[in-house]
N, C-alpha and C positions, 0 to 999 in steps of 0.2 A: 504494500500500500504506500502511496505517496500523497503528500499534501503540501501545497504551497500557500502560504498565507497571503492575504491581499497585499499587493505591492504596486510600485510605480514602474512603468516602462516608458521613460521619457516623460511626456505630459499626460499619459494615460494611466489612470488608476485601475489596475486589474482586480477583478474579484478573485476569491480563492479558487484554486484549481486542485482537483484531487482525482485519483484513479486507483484501481485495484488490479493487480496482476497476480497470476497463480501459475505454479509449475509442479508437475509430478514426474518422477523419474524412477525407472526400474532397471536395475543392473542384474543380469542373469548370472547364475552361479559360476560359470567359467570365466567371468570378468572380461569377456571379449565383446559381448553385445550389450548395449544399453539403449533404451528407448526413453524419450522424454516428450511430454505434451505440455505446452505452455500457452497461456492466453494473456493478452495485453488489453488493458482497459475493458474489463469484463462488463461493467455497467454502462459503458459508452458515455462517460462523464466528460471526457476530453474533447468531445465533438464540438462543443460550443463554449469557447472562451469569451468572456464578456468583460467589459469595463466601462468607465466613464471618463469624459474629458471635459474640463471647464477652462475656457479662455475668455476672460472678460464676461460679457453677457451671453456667451454662446455655451450651451450645454449639449453635449453629444453623448450618445450611447454607442459603444463599439462592440460588435460581435464578430468573432472569427470562427469559422467552421473548419475543422480538420478531422480526419478519421484516423485514429491510431489503434482501432480495434482490430485484432488479428489473432488467429490460432495457428500454432506451429507444431508440427510433429518432427522430431529429430531422431534419426537412427544413426548410432555410432557402432562400428565394428572394427576391432583391432586385428589387423592381418599380421602374419609373421609368427615366428616361434616364440613361445613364452620362455624357453630356456635361455635365449639371448638376453632377455631383460634381467634374469637372475645373474648372469655373468657380468653385466654392467654394474651391479651393486656390490661387487666383491671389494674387499679391503686390500690395500697395498701395504707394503712394509713400513712406510713413513707414518701411517696412521697408528700402527701398532707401537712404534717408537714414541709417538706423542702420548699415547695412553700410559706408557711406562713412566714418562717424565712427570706425570701429575702425581 
C-alpha cells in the first residue's frame, strides 16, 4: 500500500493519492521454478489524480487520468546444473586463515 499526503506540485495543490498493490509467489521444491502473480492499483484509485489551483481571483480544479492498473504473471526457471552453484560457494585457503586469526 502507498499513500501520498496532499502536497504542492508547482502552483497546484494535489489531493492525497493512494493505491494498493499485492503479490503472491510460489517456489517449487526443486528451487528451479517459481511463479508469481502481482496486481498494481487493485482498487483503481490512481486513475484520477485531482487538485486545485488558485491564482488571484481564478480558481481551477485539475484532474488527470492515468491507468496504472495491471496484473502480471511471472514465470522464472533456473537452467543449468545445481552442482555448479555449490562449487561457486566453496571456501578458499585465505578464508580459513582469516578464521584462525580471530
